[in-house]
N, C-alpha and C positions, 0 to 999 in steps of 0.2 A: 383773188388777191392778185394784183398786178406785180410786175417785177420790181416796181419802186417800193411798193408796200412790203413785198417779200424781203427785200434787202433791209428795210428799216426794221422789220420785225426780227429778222435774223440778227442784226447788230445788237438790238436791244436784248434779245435772248443770250447772246454771247456775253454781253456785259453783265447781265444779271447772274449768269452761271459763274462767271469769273469772280464776282463780288461775292456770291454764296460760298464757293469753294475755298476762296482765299480768306474770307472773313473769320473763320474759326481759328486758323493759326495765327493770323494778324492779331486778333483780340487776345489770344493767350500769350504771345510773345511781347506784346505791347500793351499789356494791361494797365489801366489807368491813364492812358494817353488818348486823347481825341484824334480821329483821323486828320482834322484840319491842323493840329499841332504837328503831327508826324510829317504831313506833307510840307508844312512850313519849314520844319527842320530840314527836310530833304532838299527843298528849293535853295535854302541858305547855304547848304553844303556844296551844291553844285554850281552856284552863281558867283560872279565876280561882283563885289560891292553891292549886295542885295540891300534894298531899302523898302520902305513902306510902298512907294509908288510901284516898284518893280513886282513886289509881291502881289499887290492889288490887281495889276494887270494879269499876272500869270494865273491868279485863282479866280478872275472875273468877280472880285469882291470890291467893296468900298474900301478906301483908305481907313476909315474909322473902324470897320470890322477887322482889318489887318492889324491896326494899332492895338486892338484889344487882345488879339491873339499873341502878338509879339510881346506885349506887356506881361502876360501870363507866362510866356516862355522865359522871359527875363527873370520874373519873380521865382520861377521854379529852378532857375539856374542852368537852363538848357542853351540859352543864347546870351550874348552880351551886345551892347551897342557900342559903337565907335565912331569917331569922325576923323576926317582926313586933315592934316595940318593946313593944306591949301584950300579947304572948304569947310569952315565951322558952321555953315548952315545945315548941311545935309547929314542925317544920321543913318549909319549903315549897321549891319548885323553880321555877326560871325558866331559859330557854334563854340560853346564851351566843351570841355572834356566830357561832361555828362551828355550834352547834346550830340557829340560825335559818337558816343556809345549807342544812342538811340538810332541815329542814322545808320550805323553799322548793322544793327539788328534788322532794320527795315531793308537795307540793301541786301542782306543775306537772305531774307525772305523772298524778295524779288528774284534773286538768282535761283532759289530753290524752285519757284514757280516756273521760271524759264527752263529749268532742267526737267521739270515735270512734263512741260509741254514740247520738249525738244523733238519728240517722236513725230509730231505733226509738222512742225516747221522744217524738219529736215527733208520732208517730202515735197516741199513747195519749191518750184523751179524760180530761177532768177526772173524769168518772164512774168510769172504769176506775181511775184513780189512787186515788180515794176507796175503791173497793172493795178494792184490793189493800192499801192502807194499813191499812184496817179489819181485814182478815184477819191481816196481819202483827202489828198491835198485839194483837189477841186472842190470837194464838198465842204472842207474846212473854210476855204476862201469865200465860198458862197455864204456860209454861216457868219464869217467875220463881217461881210457886207450887210447881212441882215441885223446883226448886232448894233453896227453904227446907225442904221435906220432907227432902231429902238432907242438908242442913246441920244440921237438927234431929237426924236419926238419928245422924250422926257425933258429935254432942255428948252424946249419951246414954250 
């Protein structure tokens, strides 16, 4: 296995381990909620004037798929839609009290996971962080370009 394959295998392995170890607590604390709903709630909580377009772009999903998720969240009472007085065309979302409670549980779990893993991150130097972040950003930009190619090919 060359370096590139080893990096990709290790990244997949890390992701799978994190998903596995976090899944049990997440499912117990957020029982009855789909991950897509929880992440949609999280995005709405952290974003200014979130709408279907912003959510679709953030989650690499179609607007139709996001519309279905947001409709369910509205029906369940976790989010509500609103419009700005100066823009009656666009529909935005915000959390209800129930949605804010779900988001708080989710944020608390993430903080718990960060605290659990603090022992490792405390040993990483600023230079190591800088190198990892540089690599991740470069790879992310490459994947963005590849995604554009796929989207352009689909529209042809």
